Every structure is written in C-alpha cells, then in structure tokens.
PDB file of N, CA, C and O in Angstrom:
ATOM      1  N   VAL A   1       0.853  -1.178   0.000  1.00  0.00           N
ATOM      2  CA  VAL A   1       0.000   0.000   0.000  1.00  0.00           C
ATOM      3  C   VAL A   1       0.894   1.235   0.000  1.00  0.00           C
ATOM      4  O   VAL A   1       1.819   1.347   0.805  1.00  0.00           O
ATOM      5  N   ARG A   2       0.606   2.156  -0.911  1.00  0.00           N
ATOM      6  CA  ARG A   2       1.408   3.379  -1.032  1.00  0.00           C
ATOM      7  C   ARG A   2       0.493   4.589  -1.162  1.00  0.00           C
ATOM      8  O   ARG A   2      -0.660   4.465  -1.577  1.00  0.00           O
ATOM      9  N   ALA A   3       1.013   5.754  -0.805  1.00  0.00           N
ATOM     10  CA  ALA A   3       0.260   6.996  -0.980  1.00  0.00           C
ATOM     11  C   ALA A   3       0.196   7.346  -2.460  1.00  0.00           C
ATOM     12  O   ALA A   3       1.176   7.184  -3.188  1.00  0.00           O
ATOM     13  N   CYS A   4      -0.952   7.823  -2.895  1.00  0.00           N
ATOM     14  CA  CYS A   4      -1.119   8.258  -4.280  1.00  0.00           C
ATOM     15  C   CYS A   4      -0.270   9.501  -4.512  1.00  0.00           C
ATOM     16  O   CYS A   4      -0.273  10.421  -3.694  1.00  0.00           O
ATOM     17  N   GLU A   5       0.452   9.528  -5.616  1.00  0.00           N
ATOM     18  CA  GLU A   5       1.327  10.659  -5.930  1.00  0.00           C
ATOM     19  C   GLU A   5       0.952  11.331  -7.244  1.00  0.00           C
ATOM     20  O   GLU A   5       1.810  11.940  -7.882  1.00  0.00           O
ATOM     21  N   TRP A   6      -0.298  11.238  -7.661  1.00  0.00           N
ATOM     22  CA  TRP A   6      -0.784  11.902  -8.877  1.00  0.00           C
ATOM     23  C   TRP A   6      -0.727  13.397  -8.614  1.00  0.00           C
ATOM     24  O   TRP A   6      -1.453  13.889  -7.750  1.00  0.00           O
ATOM     25  N   THR A   7       0.115  14.140  -9.333  1.00  0.00           N
ATOM     26  CA  THR A   7       0.467  15.508  -8.937  1.00  0.00           C
ATOM     27  C   THR A   7      -0.570  16.582  -9.222  1.00  0.00           C
ATOM     28  O   THR A   7      -0.570  17.602  -8.532  1.00  0.00           O
ATOM     29  N   ASP A   8      -1.453  16.411 -10.197  1.00  0.00           N
ATOM     30  CA  ASP A   8      -2.373  17.508 -10.498  1.00  0.00           C
ATOM     31  C   ASP A   8      -3.526  17.614  -9.508  1.00  0.00           C
ATOM     32  O   ASP A   8      -4.108  18.689  -9.356  1.00  0.00           O
ATOM     33  N   GLN A   9      -3.864  16.533  -8.840  1.00  0.00           N
ATOM     34  CA  GLN A   9      -4.945  16.528  -7.858  1.00  0.00           C
ATOM     35  C   GLN A   9      -4.580  15.597  -6.707  1.00  0.00           C
ATOM     36  O   GLN A   9      -5.134  14.501  -6.614  1.00  0.00           O
ATOM     37  N   PRO A  10      -3.670  16.000  -5.833  1.00  0.00           N
ATOM     38  CA  PRO A  10      -3.297  15.103  -4.743  1.00  0.00           C
ATOM     39  C   PRO A  10      -4.529  14.749  -3.907  1.00  0.00           C
ATOM     40  O   PRO A  10      -5.287  15.635  -3.511  1.00  0.00           O
ATOM     41  N   CYS A  11      -4.727  13.477  -3.644  1.00  0.00           N
ATOM     42  CA  CYS A  11      -5.921  13.055  -2.911  1.00  0.00           C
ATOM     43  C   CYS A  11      -5.595  12.613  -1.490  1.00  0.00           C
ATOM     44  O   CYS A  11      -6.484  12.568  -0.640  1.00  0.00           O
ATOM     45  N   GLY A  12      -4.336  12.288  -1.220  1.00  0.00           N
ATOM     46  CA  GLY A  12      -3.951  11.853   0.114  1.00  0.00           C
ATOM     47  C   GLY A  12      -4.380  10.436   0.456  1.00  0.00           C
ATOM     48  O   GLY A  12      -4.213   9.995   1.594  1.00  0.00           O
ATOM     49  N   LEU A  13      -4.929   9.719  -0.514  1.00  0.00           N
ATOM     50  CA  LEU A  13      -5.382   8.354  -0.258  1.00  0.00           C
ATOM     51  C   LEU A  13      -4.250   7.355  -0.481  1.00  0.00           C
ATOM     52  O   LEU A  13      -3.276   7.631  -1.181  1.00  0.00           O
ATOM     53  N   PHE A  14      -4.407   6.200   0.130  1.00  0.00           N
ATOM     54  CA  PHE A  14      -3.445   5.120  -0.048  1.00  0.00           C
ATOM     55  C   PHE A  14      -4.037   4.090  -0.996  1.00  0.00           C
ATOM     56  O   PHE A  14      -5.232   3.797  -0.950  1.00  0.00           O
ATOM     57  N   VAL A  15      -3.184   3.545  -1.856  1.00  0.00           N
ATOM     58  CA  VAL A  15      -3.632   2.633  -2.901  1.00  0.00           C
ATOM     59  C   VAL A  15      -2.852   1.327  -2.804  1.00  0.00           C
ATOM     60  O   VAL A  15      -1.630   1.327  -2.654  1.00  0.00           O
ATOM     61  N   GLU A  16      -3.573   0.224  -2.892  1.00  0.00           N
ATOM     62  CA  GLU A  16      -2.949  -1.100  -2.950  1.00  0.00           C
ATOM     63  C   GLU A  16      -2.141  -1.190  -4.235  1.00  0.00           C
ATOM     64  O   GLU A  16      -2.637  -0.802  -5.293  1.00  0.00           O
ATOM     65  N   MET A  17      -0.916  -1.689  -4.174  1.00  0.00           N
ATOM     66  CA  MET A  17      -0.055  -1.746  -5.356  1.00  0.00           C
ATOM     67  C   MET A  17      -0.404  -2.946  -6.218  1.00  0.00           C
ATOM     68  O   MET A  17       0.182  -4.024  -6.116  1.00  0.00           O
ATOM     69  N   ASN A  18      -1.366  -2.707  -7.051  1.00  0.00           N
ATOM     70  CA  ASN A  18      -1.863  -3.693  -7.998  1.00  0.00           C
ATOM     71  C   ASN A  18      -2.329  -2.896  -9.202  1.00  0.00           C
ATOM     72  O   ASN A  18      -3.056  -1.916  -9.040  1.00  0.00           O
ATOM     73  N   LYS A  19      -1.935  -3.288 -10.401  1.00  0.00           N
ATOM     74  CA  LYS A  19      -2.213  -2.483 -11.588  1.00  0.00           C
ATOM     75  C   LYS A  19      -3.699  -2.210 -11.783  1.00  0.00           C
ATOM     76  O   LYS A  19      -4.066  -1.127 -12.239  1.00  0.00           O
ATOM     77  N   VAL A  20      -4.551  -3.156 -11.451  1.00  0.00           N
ATOM     78  CA  VAL A  20      -5.993  -2.960 -11.609  1.00  0.00           C
ATOM     79  C   VAL A  20      -6.513  -1.972 -10.574  1.00  0.00           C
ATOM     80  O   VAL A  20      -7.308  -1.093 -10.906  1.00  0.00           O
ATOM     81  N   LEU A  21      -6.073  -2.104  -9.321  1.00  0.00           N
ATOM     82  CA  LEU A  21      -6.535  -1.200  -8.269  1.00  0.00           C
ATOM     83  C   LEU A  21      -6.016   0.216  -8.469  1.00  0.00           C
ATOM     84  O   LEU A  21      -6.727   1.178  -8.177  1.00  0.00           O
ATOM     85  N   VAL A  22      -4.792   0.363  -8.960  1.00  0.00           N
ATOM     86  CA  VAL A  22      -4.246   1.692  -9.267  1.00  0.00           C
ATOM     87  C   VAL A  22      -5.080   2.337 -10.366  1.00  0.00           C
ATOM     88  O   VAL A  22      -5.456   3.503 -10.256  1.00  0.00           O
ATOM     89  N   ALA A  23      -5.369   1.591 -11.420  1.00  0.00           N
ATOM     90  CA  ALA A  23      -6.179   2.122 -12.523  1.00  0.00           C
ATOM     91  C   ALA A  23      -7.575   2.506 -12.035  1.00  0.00           C
ATOM     92  O   ALA A  23      -8.087   3.562 -12.407  1.00  0.00           O
ATOM     93  N   ASP A  24      -8.195   1.666 -11.210  1.00  0.00           N
ATOM     94  CA  ASP A  24      -9.518   1.986 -10.665  1.00  0.00           C
ATOM     95  C   ASP A  24      -9.481   3.258  -9.832  1.00  0.00           C
ATOM     96  O   ASP A  24     -10.394   4.081  -9.909  1.00  0.00           O
ATOM     97  N   HIS A  25      -8.433   3.422  -9.040  1.00  0.00           N
ATOM     98  CA  HIS A  25      -8.281   4.632  -8.228  1.00  0.00           C
ATOM     99  C   HIS A  25      -8.214   5.872  -9.117  1.00  0.00           C
ATOM    100  O   HIS A  25      -8.878   6.871  -8.838  1.00  0.00           O
ATOM    101  N   LEU A  26      -7.421   5.815 -10.180  1.00  0.00           N
ATOM    102  CA  LEU A  26      -7.285   6.962 -11.084  1.00  0.00           C
ATOM    103  C   LEU A  26      -8.601   7.286 -11.783  1.00  0.00           C
ATOM    104  O   LEU A  26      -8.928   8.456 -11.976  1.00  0.00           O
ATOM    105  N   LEU A  27      -9.345   6.275 -12.155  1.00  0.00           N
ATOM    106  CA  LEU A  27     -10.656   6.491 -12.783  1.00  0.00           C
ATOM    107  C   LEU A  27     -11.624   7.164 -11.817  1.00  0.00           C
ATOM    108  O   LEU A  27     -12.296   8.131 -12.175  1.00  0.00           O
ATOM    109  N   HIS A  28     -11.691   6.651 -10.600  1.00  0.00           N
ATOM    110  CA  HIS A  28     -12.677   7.120  -9.627  1.00  0.00           C
ATOM    111  C   HIS A  28     -12.317   8.460  -8.988  1.00  0.00           C
ATOM    112  O   HIS A  28     -13.171   9.341  -8.892  1.00  0.00           O
ATOM    113  N   TRP A  29     -11.076   8.628  -8.554  1.00  0.00           N
ATOM    114  CA  TRP A  29     -10.687   9.802  -7.777  1.00  0.00           C
ATOM    115  C   TRP A  29     -10.070  10.929  -8.594  1.00  0.00           C
ATOM    116  O   TRP A  29     -10.091  12.081  -8.163  1.00  0.00           O
ATOM    117  N   HIS A  30      -9.523  10.619  -9.761  1.00  0.00           N
ATOM    118  CA  HIS A  30      -8.819  11.650 -10.523  1.00  0.00           C
ATOM    119  C   HIS A  30      -9.430  11.923 -11.889  1.00  0.00           C
ATOM    120  O   HIS A  30      -8.909  12.746 -12.643  1.00  0.00           O
ATOM    121  N   GLY A  31     -10.507  11.259 -12.216  1.00  0.00           N
ATOM    122  CA  GLY A  31     -11.214  11.531 -13.456  1.00  0.00           C
ATOM    123  C   GLY A  31     -10.474  11.149 -14.721  1.00  0.00           C
ATOM    124  O   GLY A  31     -10.766  11.678 -15.794  1.00  0.00           O
ATOM    125  N   VAL A  32      -9.525  10.241 -14.611  1.00  0.00           N
ATOM    126  CA  VAL A  32      -8.803   9.782 -15.795  1.00  0.00           C
ATOM    127  C   VAL A  32      -9.782   8.997 -16.666  1.00  0.00           C
ATOM    128  O   VAL A  32     -10.516   8.144 -16.166  1.00  0.00           O
ATOM    129  N   GLU A  33      -9.791   9.280 -17.940  1.00  0.00           N
ATOM    130  CA  GLU A  33     -10.705   8.611 -18.871  1.00  0.00           C
ATOM    131  C   GLU A  33     -10.352   7.131 -18.997  1.00  0.00           C
ATOM    132  O   GLU A  33      -9.179   6.758 -18.996  1.00  0.00           O
ATOM    133  N   SER A  34     -11.382   6.298 -19.106  1.00  0.00           N
ATOM    134  CA  SER A  34     -11.148   4.856 -19.182  1.00  0.00           C
ATOM    135  C   SER A  34     -10.670   4.407 -20.557  1.00  0.00           C
ATOM    136  O   SER A  34     -10.129   3.310 -20.697  1.00  0.00           O
ATOM    137  N   LYS A  35     -10.863   5.238 -21.567  1.00  0.00           N
ATOM    138  CA  LYS A  35     -10.419   4.890 -22.920  1.00  0.00           C
ATOM    139  C   LYS A  35      -9.451   5.945 -23.419  1.00  0.00           C
ATOM    140  O   LYS A  35      -9.455   7.087 -22.958  1.00  0.00           O
ATOM    141  N   GLY A  36      -8.633   5.546 -24.359  1.00  0.00           N
ATOM    142  CA  GLY A  36      -7.691   6.493 -24.936  1.00  0.00           C
ATOM    143  C   GLY A  36      -6.395   6.573 -24.153  1.00  0.00           C
ATOM    144  O   GLY A  36      -6.077   5.703 -23.342  1.00  0.00           O
ATOM    145  N   THR A  37      -5.658   7.640 -24.415  1.00  0.00           N
ATOM    146  CA  THR A  37      -4.333   7.835 -23.829  1.00  0.00           C
ATOM    147  C   THR A  37      -4.357   9.030 -22.889  1.00  0.00           C
ATOM    148  O   THR A  37      -5.035  10.025 -23.147  1.00  0.00           O
ATOM    149  N   THR A  38      -3.614   8.923 -21.803  1.00  0.00           N
ATOM    150  CA  THR A  38      -3.473  10.034 -20.865  1.00  0.00           C
ATOM    151  C   THR A  38      -2.003  10.176 -20.495  1.00  0.00           C
ATOM    152  O   THR A  38      -1.239   9.215 -20.598  1.00  0.00           O
ATOM    153  N   LEU A  39      -1.609  11.352 -20.072  1.00  0.00           N
ATOM    154  CA  LEU A  39      -0.235  11.567 -19.622  1.00  0.00           C
ATOM    155  C   LEU A  39      -0.114  11.148 -18.169  1.00  0.00           C
ATOM    156  O   LEU A  39      -0.980  11.463 -17.352  1.00  0.00           O
ATOM    157  N   CYS A  40       0.944  10.448 -17.850  1.00  0.00           N
ATOM    158  CA  CYS A  40       1.225  10.101 -16.459  1.00  0.00           C
ATOM    159  C   CYS A  40       1.569  11.385 -15.719  1.00  0.00           C
ATOM    160  O   CYS A  40       2.402  12.164 -16.182  1.00  0.00           O
ATOM    161  N   LYS A  41       0.936  11.610 -14.577  1.00  0.00           N
ATOM    162  CA  LYS A  41       1.155  12.846 -13.835  1.00  0.00           C
ATOM    163  C   LYS A  41       1.872  12.609 -12.511  1.00  0.00           C
ATOM    164  O   LYS A  41       1.654  13.332 -11.538  1.00  0.00           O
ATOM    165  N   PHE A  42       2.718  11.603 -12.482  1.00  0.00           N
ATOM    166  CA  PHE A  42       3.586  11.424 -11.327  1.00  0.00           C
ATOM    167  C   PHE A  42       4.765  12.380 -11.474  1.00  0.00           C
ATOM    168  O   PHE A  42       5.148  12.731 -12.590  1.00  0.00           O
ATOM    169  N   GLU A  43       5.331  12.794 -10.367  1.00  0.00           N
ATOM    170  CA  GLU A  43       6.442  13.752 -10.354  1.00  0.00           C
ATOM    171  C   GLU A  43       7.529  13.340 -11.333  1.00  0.00           C
ATOM    172  O   GLU A  43       8.049  12.226 -11.262  1.00  0.00           O
ATOM    173  N   GLY A  44       7.870  14.241 -12.245  1.00  0.00           N
ATOM    174  CA  GLY A  44       8.956  14.014 -13.186  1.00  0.00           C
ATOM    175  C   GLY A  44       8.617  13.111 -14.361  1.00  0.00           C
ATOM    176  O   GLY A  44       9.507  12.740 -15.127  1.00  0.00           O
ATOM    177  N   CYS A  45       7.351  12.749 -14.518  1.00  0.00           N
ATOM    178  CA  CYS A  45       6.958  11.858 -15.608  1.00  0.00           C
ATOM    179  C   CYS A  45       5.816  12.493 -16.385  1.00  0.00           C
ATOM    180  O   CYS A  45       4.893  13.060 -15.799  1.00  0.00           O
ATOM    181  N   SER A  46       5.881  12.398 -17.679  1.00  0.00           N
ATOM    182  CA  SER A  46       4.762  12.866 -18.509  1.00  0.00           C
ATOM    183  C   SER A  46       4.580  11.929 -19.693  1.00  0.00           C
ATOM    184  O   SER A  46       4.169  12.345 -20.776  1.00  0.00           O
ATOM    185  N   LYS A  47       4.892  10.662 -19.471  1.00  0.00           N
ATOM    186  CA  LYS A  47       4.783   9.679 -20.550  1.00  0.00           C
ATOM    187  C   LYS A  47       3.317   9.443 -20.899  1.00  0.00           C
ATOM    188  O   LYS A  47       2.487   9.250 -20.011  1.00  0.00           O
ATOM    189  N   PRO A  48       3.001   9.458 -22.192  1.00  0.00           N
ATOM    190  CA  PRO A  48       1.629   9.122 -22.588  1.00  0.00           C
ATOM    191  C   PRO A  48       1.422   7.612 -22.471  1.00  0.00           C
ATOM    192  O   PRO A  48       2.233   6.819 -22.949  1.00  0.00           O
ATOM    193  N   LYS A  49       0.339   7.243 -21.836  1.00  0.00           N
ATOM    194  CA  LYS A  49       0.032   5.821 -21.643  1.00  0.00           C
ATOM    195  C   LYS A  49      -1.445   5.578 -21.902  1.00  0.00           C
ATOM    196  O   LYS A  49      -2.296   6.391 -21.541  1.00  0.00           O
ATOM    197  N   ALA A  50      -1.733   4.460 -22.527  1.00  0.00           N
ATOM    198  CA  ALA A  50      -3.123   4.028 -22.652  1.00  0.00           C
ATOM    199  C   ALA A  50      -3.599   3.653 -21.254  1.00  0.00           C
ATOM    200  O   ALA A  50      -2.835   3.095 -20.467  1.00  0.00           O
ATOM    201  N   MET A  51      -4.845   3.954 -20.944  1.00  0.00           N
ATOM    202  CA  MET A  51      -5.382   3.632 -19.624  1.00  0.00           C
ATOM    203  C   MET A  51      -5.195   2.151 -19.318  1.00  0.00           C
ATOM    204  O   MET A  51      -4.985   1.772 -18.166  1.00  0.00           O
ATOM    205  N   LEU A  52      -5.270   1.332 -20.333  1.00  0.00           N
ATOM    206  CA  LEU A  52      -5.073  -0.102 -20.175  1.00  0.00           C
ATOM    207  C   LEU A  52      -3.709  -0.420 -19.559  1.00  0.00           C
ATOM    208  O   LEU A  52      -3.575  -1.407 -18.836  1.00  0.00           O
ATOM    209  N   ASN A  53      -2.692   0.410 -19.838  1.00  0.00           N
ATOM    210  CA  ASN A  53      -1.324   0.170 -19.361  1.00  0.00           C
ATOM    211  C   ASN A  53      -0.885   1.105 -18.238  1.00  0.00           C
ATOM    212  O   ASN A  53       0.201   0.930 -17.687  1.00  0.00           O
ATOM    213  N   LEU A  54      -1.703   2.089 -17.890  1.00  0.00           N
ATOM    214  CA  LEU A  54      -1.284   3.098 -16.913  1.00  0.00           C
ATOM    215  C   LEU A  54      -1.050   2.510 -15.526  1.00  0.00           C
ATOM    216  O   LEU A  54      -0.061   2.850 -14.876  1.00  0.00           O
ATOM    217  N   GLY A  55      -1.934   1.642 -15.064  1.00  0.00           N
ATOM    218  CA  GLY A  55      -1.755   1.016 -13.751  1.00  0.00           C
ATOM    219  C   GLY A  55      -0.475   0.206 -13.686  1.00  0.00           C
ATOM    220  O   GLY A  55       0.240   0.243 -12.685  1.00  0.00           O
ATOM    221  N   ARG A  56      -0.183  -0.529 -14.756  1.00  0.00           N
ATOM    222  CA  ARG A  56       1.048  -1.333 -14.822  1.00  0.00           C
ATOM    223  C   ARG A  56       2.277  -0.430 -14.833  1.00  0.00           C
ATOM    224  O   ARG A  56       3.272  -0.734 -14.176  1.00  0.00           O
ATOM    225  N   HIS A  57       2.219   0.685 -15.576  1.00  0.00           N
ATOM    226  CA  HIS A  57       3.321   1.648 -15.627  1.00  0.00           C
ATOM    227  C   HIS A  57       3.605   2.203 -14.231  1.00  0.00           C
ATOM    228  O   HIS A  57       4.757   2.243 -13.800  1.00  0.00           O
ATOM    229  N   ILE A  58       2.565   2.627 -13.531  1.00  0.00           N
ATOM    230  CA  ILE A  58       2.740   3.216 -12.196  1.00  0.00           C
ATOM    231  C   ILE A  58       3.281   2.180 -11.220  1.00  0.00           C
ATOM    232  O   ILE A  58       4.201   2.468 -10.455  1.00  0.00           O
ATOM    233  N   GLU A  59       2.718   0.983 -11.242  1.00  0.00           N
ATOM    234  CA  GLU A  59       3.179  -0.082 -10.345  1.00  0.00           C
ATOM    235  C   GLU A  59       4.647  -0.417 -10.594  1.00  0.00           C
ATOM    236  O   GLU A  59       5.416  -0.563  -9.643  1.00  0.00           O
ATOM    237  N   GLY A  60       5.040  -0.538 -11.846  1.00  0.00           N
ATOM    238  CA  GLY A  60       6.393  -0.984 -12.173  1.00  0.00           C
ATOM    239  C   GLY A  60       7.449   0.092 -12.172  1.00  0.00           C
ATOM    240  O   GLY A  60       8.602  -0.184 -11.842  1.00  0.00           O
ATOM    241  N   ILE A  61       7.091   1.322 -12.533  1.00  0.00           N
ATOM    242  CA  ILE A  61       8.076   2.394 -12.658  1.00  0.00           C
ATOM    243  C   ILE A  61       8.116   3.290 -11.424  1.00  0.00           C
ATOM    244  O   ILE A  61       9.195   3.572 -10.903  1.00  0.00           O
ATOM    245  N   HIS A  62       6.974   3.734 -10.960  1.00  0.00           N
ATOM    246  CA  HIS A  62       6.948   4.724  -9.883  1.00  0.00           C
ATOM    247  C   HIS A  62       6.943   4.122  -8.483  1.00  0.00           C
ATOM    248  O   HIS A  62       7.429   4.748  -7.541  1.00  0.00           O
ATOM    249  N   TYR A  63       6.408   2.934  -8.335  1.00  0.00           N
ATOM    250  CA  TYR A  63       6.360   2.325  -7.010  1.00  0.00           C
ATOM    251  C   TYR A  63       7.368   1.201  -6.845  1.00  0.00           C
ATOM    252  O   TYR A  63       7.487   0.631  -5.760  1.00  0.00           O
ATOM    253  N   THR A  64       8.075   0.884  -7.876  1.00  0.00           N
ATOM    254  CA  THR A  64       9.148  -0.116  -7.874  1.00  0.00           C
ATOM    255  C   THR A  64       8.909  -1.290  -6.917  1.00  0.00           C
ATOM    256  O   THR A  64       9.731  -1.593  -6.052  1.00  0.00           O
ATOM    257  N   THR A  65       7.775  -1.924  -7.101  1.00  0.00           N
ATOM    258  CA  THR A  65       7.497  -3.165  -6.395  1.00  0.00           C
ATOM    259  C   THR A  65       8.523  -4.188  -6.870  1.00  0.00           C
ATOM    260  O   THR A  65       8.916  -4.172  -8.037  1.00  0.00           O
ATOM    261  N   SER A  66       8.954  -5.063  -5.995  1.00  0.00           N
ATOM    262  CA  SER A  66       9.992  -6.013  -6.369  1.00  0.00           C
ATOM    263  C   SER A  66       9.503  -7.445  -6.183  1.00  0.00           C
ATOM    264  O   SER A  66       8.971  -7.807  -5.133  1.00  0.00           O
ATOM    265  N   TYR A  67       9.694  -8.250  -7.227  1.00  0.00           N
ATOM    266  CA  TYR A  67       9.337  -9.666  -7.197  1.00  0.00           C
ATOM    267  C   TYR A  67      10.599 -10.469  -7.484  1.00  0.00           C
ATOM    268  O   TYR A  67      11.273 -10.234  -8.487  1.00  0.00           O
ATOM    269  N   GLU A  68      10.919 -11.412  -6.609  1.00  0.00           N
ATOM    270  CA  GLU A  68      12.155 -12.188  -6.750  1.00  0.00           C
ATOM    271  C   GLU A  68      11.871 -13.580  -7.294  1.00  0.00           C
ATOM    272  O   GLU A  68      10.932 -14.252  -6.865  1.00  0.00           O
ATOM    273  N   CYS A  69      12.692 -13.997  -8.241  1.00  0.00           N
ATOM    274  CA  CYS A  69      12.592 -15.346  -8.790  1.00  0.00           C
ATOM    275  C   CYS A  69      13.086 -16.335  -7.730  1.00  0.00           C
ATOM    276  O   CYS A  69      14.204 -16.197  -7.235  1.00  0.00           O
ATOM    277  N   PRO A  70      12.268 -17.325  -7.379  1.00  0.00           N
ATOM    278  CA  PRO A  70      12.689 -18.290  -6.362  1.00  0.00           C
ATOM    279  C   PRO A  70      13.775 -19.248  -6.857  1.00  0.00           C
ATOM    280  O   PRO A  70      14.379 -19.959  -6.053  1.00  0.00           O
ATOM    281  N   TYR A  71      14.031 -19.276  -8.163  1.00  0.00           N
ATOM    282  CA  TYR A  71      15.011 -20.185  -8.735  1.00  0.00           C
ATOM    283  C   TYR A  71      16.401 -19.564  -8.859  1.00  0.00           C
ATOM    284  O   TYR A  71      17.400 -20.224  -8.572  1.00  0.00           O
ATOM    285  N   CYS A  72      16.474 -18.291  -9.286  1.00  0.00           N
ATOM    286  CA  CYS A  72      17.791 -17.683  -9.521  1.00  0.00           C
ATOM    287  C   CYS A  72      18.038 -16.415  -8.696  1.00  0.00           C
ATOM    288  O   CYS A  72      19.166 -15.925  -8.647  1.00  0.00           O
ATOM    289  N   GLY A  73      17.002 -15.883  -8.052  1.00  0.00           N
ATOM    290  CA  GLY A  73      17.174 -14.701  -7.217  1.00  0.00           C
ATOM    291  C   GLY A  73      17.080 -13.374  -7.950  1.00  0.00           C
ATOM    292  O   GLY A  73      17.144 -12.322  -7.314  1.00  0.00           O
ATOM    293  N   LYS A  74      16.932 -13.393  -9.265  1.00  0.00           N
ATOM    294  CA  LYS A  74      16.814 -12.148 -10.024  1.00  0.00           C
ATOM    295  C   LYS A  74      15.511 -11.446  -9.645  1.00  0.00           C
ATOM    296  O   LYS A  74      14.492 -12.091  -9.398  1.00  0.00           O
ATOM    297  N   ARG A  75      15.562 -10.103  -9.604  1.00  0.00           N
ATOM    298  CA  ARG A  75      14.398  -9.318  -9.197  1.00  0.00           C
ATOM    299  C   ARG A  75      13.756  -8.644 -10.402  1.00  0.00           C
ATOM    300  O   ARG A  75      14.434  -8.257 -11.353  1.00  0.00           O
ATOM    301  N   TRP A  76      12.438  -8.514 -10.342  1.00  0.00           N
ATOM    302  CA  TRP A  76      11.649  -7.892 -11.399  1.00  0.00           C
ATOM    303  C   TRP A  76      10.719  -6.856 -10.781  1.00  0.00           C
ATOM    304  O   TRP A  76      10.277  -7.016  -9.643  1.00  0.00           O
ATOM    305  N   SER A  77      10.422  -5.801 -11.523  1.00  0.00           N
ATOM    306  CA  SER A  77       9.546  -4.754 -10.998  1.00  0.00           C
ATOM    307  C   SER A  77       8.071  -5.096 -11.161  1.00  0.00           C
ATOM    308  O   SER A  77       7.220  -4.473 -10.528  1.00  0.00           O
ATOM    309  N   ARG A  78       7.758  -6.082 -12.005  1.00  0.00           N
ATOM    310  CA  ARG A  78       6.359  -6.447 -12.219  1.00  0.00           C
ATOM    311  C   ARG A  78       6.191  -7.959 -12.119  1.00  0.00           C
ATOM    312  O   ARG A  78       7.064  -8.727 -12.524  1.00  0.00           O
ATOM    313  N   SER A  79       5.057  -8.366 -11.573  1.00  0.00           N
ATOM    314  CA  SER A  79       4.805  -9.801 -11.409  1.00  0.00           C
ATOM    315  C   SER A  79       4.677 -10.514 -12.749  1.00  0.00           C
ATOM    316  O   SER A  79       5.079 -11.672 -12.865  1.00  0.00           O
ATOM    317  N   ASP A  80       4.127  -9.852 -13.763  1.00  0.00           N
ATOM    318  CA  ASP A  80       4.003 -10.509 -15.069  1.00  0.00           C
ATOM    319  C   ASP A  80       5.372 -10.721 -15.712  1.00  0.00           C
ATOM    320  O   ASP A  80       5.566 -11.686 -16.451  1.00  0.00           O
ATOM    321  N   SER A  81       6.316  -9.831 -15.439  1.00  0.00           N
ATOM    322  CA  SER A  81       7.685 -10.015 -15.943  1.00  0.00           C
ATOM    323  C   SER A  81       8.335 -11.228 -15.282  1.00  0.00           C
ATOM    324  O   SER A  81       9.019 -12.010 -15.943  1.00  0.00           O
ATOM    325  N   LEU A  82       8.121 -11.379 -13.989  1.00  0.00           N
ATOM    326  CA  LEU A  82       8.643 -12.549 -13.278  1.00  0.00           C
ATOM    327  C   LEU A  82       8.021 -13.826 -13.837  1.00  0.00           C
ATOM    328  O   LEU A  82       8.723 -14.815 -14.049  1.00  0.00           O
ATOM    329  N   ASP A  83       6.717 -13.814 -14.076  1.00  0.00           N
ATOM    330  CA  ASP A  83       6.045 -14.997 -14.623  1.00  0.00           C
ATOM    331  C   ASP A  83       6.659 -15.411 -15.955  1.00  0.00           C
ATOM    332  O   ASP A  83       6.907 -16.596 -16.177  1.00  0.00           O
ATOM    333  N   ARG A  84       6.907 -14.448 -16.847  1.00  0.00           N
ATOM    334  CA  ARG A  84       7.520 -14.752 -18.149  1.00  0.00           C
ATOM    335  C   ARG A  84       8.928 -15.310 -17.968  1.00  0.00           C
ATOM    336  O   ARG A  84       9.316 -16.263 -18.643  1.00  0.00           O
ATOM    337  N   HIS A  85       9.689 -14.712 -17.052  1.00  0.00           N
ATOM    338  CA  HIS A  85      11.059 -15.153 -16.783  1.00  0.00           C
ATOM    339  C   HIS A  85      11.082 -16.600 -16.286  1.00  0.00           C
ATOM    340  O   HIS A  85      11.924 -17.389 -16.714  1.00  0.00           O
ATOM    341  N   GLN A  86      10.172 -16.944 -15.395  1.00  0.00           N
ATOM    342  CA  GLN A  86      10.186 -18.271 -14.777  1.00  0.00           C
ATOM    343  C   GLN A  86       9.950 -19.392 -15.784  1.00  0.00           C
ATOM    344  O   GLN A  86      10.329 -20.535 -15.527  1.00  0.00           O
ATOM    345  N   VAL A  87       9.345 -19.094 -16.899  1.00  0.00           N
ATOM    346  CA  VAL A  87       9.123 -20.115 -17.926  1.00  0.00           C
ATOM    347  C   VAL A  87      10.449 -20.648 -18.459  1.00  0.00           C
ATOM    348  O   VAL A  87      10.550 -21.822 -18.814  1.00  0.00           O
ATOM    349  N   THR A  88      11.471 -19.784 -18.515  1.00  0.00           N
ATOM    350  CA  THR A  88      12.767 -20.187 -19.080  1.00  0.00           C
ATOM    351  C   THR A  88      13.890 -20.268 -18.052  1.00  0.00           C
ATOM    352  O   THR A  88      15.023 -20.599 -18.402  1.00  0.00           O
ATOM    353  N   CYS A  89      13.597 -19.975 -16.806  1.00  0.00           N
ATOM    354  CA  CYS A  89      14.660 -19.967 -15.789  1.00  0.00           C
ATOM    355  C   CYS A  89      15.049 -21.380 -15.396  1.00  0.00           C
ATOM    356  O   CYS A  89      15.927 -21.567 -14.554  1.00  0.00           O
TER     357      CYS A  89
END
C-alpha cells in the first residue's frame, strides 16, 4: 500500500499496489478517462500511456514493487515479468 502521488490533484489516499486497483483509483478519484491515452502525472513523468497500461506503468516504474525469482534470485519490478522469466529460468 502506497500513498497516491498523482500531482495535479493530490488526494492523500493510499492505494494497494496492484495495476488494476491503481487504474480503478485513477478512474474514480482523478477523473482519468477509461479509454484512450493520458499523460502520467507522477512527479517528473509525462509519458503518454493508454489507460489499459497506466496502472502497470505506475506499479512498475513509480512504485518499484519487487518480485524475486525463487530459482535464480533475479528481481523484477512487475509480477508478469517474473512470470515470463520463470518459464525459461
């Protein structure tokens, strides 16, 4: 759980670090459109992202969640990246 850092409308709420929950938070509390592309408004970032990928971008880039491979110890910022890695590890 992390504090929301969306800079144009700080809400002070805490968000579970999950790409779906982050996206839902942005839709509900910050008025981000559910379709199309929006600019990421985290400090120092203005990357255009499709809403479909915005939650994943925030989880992996801005909140740097870490997932460790139980086989080799390598760390990944996203759980889906770890899943892909484990297929060939």
